[in-house]
C-alpha positions as CSV (number, residue, x, y, z in Angstrom):
1,M,3.8,-0.2,16.9
2,I,1.8,-1.5,13.9
3,M,2.8,1.4,11.8
4,E,6.5,1.1,12.9
5,L,6.7,-2.5,11.8
6,L,5.3,-1.7,8.3
7,V,7.5,1.4,7.9
8,K,10.6,-0.5,9.2
9,N,10.1,-3.0,6.4
10,I,9.0,-0.6,3.7
11,H,12.0,-1.7,1.5
12,K,10.3,-5.1,1.3
13,L,7.1,-3.7,-0.2
14,H,6.3,-5.0,-3.7
15,T,3.5,-6.0,-5.9
16,T,2.8,-8.4,-8.8
17,E,2.2,-7.4,-12.4
18,L,-1.5,-8.0,-12.0
19,G,-1.4,-5.9,-8.8
20,Q,0.3,-3.0,-10.6
21,E,-2.4,-3.0,-13.2
22,R,-5.2,-3.3,-10.6
23,I,-3.8,-0.3,-8.6
24,R,-3.3,1.8,-11.7
25,K,-6.9,1.1,-12.9
26,N,-8.5,1.5,-9.5
27,L,-6.8,4.8,-8.7
28,S,-6.5,6.1,-12.3
29,L,-2.8,6.5,-11.9
30,D,-0.3,7.3,-14.7
31,V,2.8,6.0,-13.0
32,I,5.1,3.1,-13.9
33,D,6.2,2.1,-10.4
34,T,3.1,1.7,-8.4
35,A,5.0,0.1,-5.5
36,A,7.1,3.3,-5.2
37,W,3.9,5.3,-5.3
38,C,2.4,3.2,-2.5
39,R,5.6,3.5,-0.4
40,E,5.4,7.3,-0.6
41,R,1.8,7.2,0.6
42,I,2.4,4.7,3.4
43,T,5.3,6.8,4.8
44,D,3.2,10.0,4.7
45,K,2.7,11.5,8.1
46,N,-1.1,11.6,7.5
47,A,-1.3,7.9,6.7
48,V,-3.5,5.8,9.1
49,I,-2.3,2.2,9.3
50,E,-4.4,-0.6,10.7
51,R,-3.8,-4.3,10.8
52,K,-6.8,-6.6,10.5
53,G,-6.0,-10.3,10.3
54,K,-3.4,-11.0,7.7
55,N,-3.4,-7.5,6.1
56,Y,-2.5,-3.9,6.7
57,Y,-5.0,-1.3,5.5
58,I,-3.5,2.1,4.9
59,T,-5.8,5.0,4.5
60,V,-4.2,8.1,3.0
61,D,-4.9,10.8,0.3
62,G,-8.5,9.5,-0.3
63,C,-7.5,5.9,-0.9
64,I,-7.0,2.6,0.9
65,I,-4.0,0.5,0.2
66,T,-4.1,-3.2,1.2
67,V,-0.8,-4.9,2.0
68,N,-0.2,-8.5,3.1
69,A,1.4,-8.4,6.5
70,H,3.6,-11.4,6.0
71,S,4.9,-11.1,2.5
72,Y,4.7,-7.2,2.2
73,T,2.9,-7.6,-1.1
74,I,0.6,-4.7,-2.1
75,I,-2.6,-6.5,-2.9
76,T,-4.7,-3.6,-4.1
77,A,-5.6,0.0,-3.6
78,H,-8.9,1.8,-4.2
79,K,-10.5,5.2,-3.8
80,I,-12.6,5.8,-0.8
């Protein structure tokens, strides 16, 4: 059910300018739209989604993506 709620609202997923830079730096990404990159990972069939308190934690492809559960803001992502 947790995964279903996040995936159902995947279109709401966004990040701030600072969030984009933090995600690019932490994951060594060379992409312009980090939110789109995160959306693809979150909807991957191998993604493990957990909710702890006010955040979702998505583990997939050797990284953890942190998303605020109320605003659907991607806070950060880092390598495992």
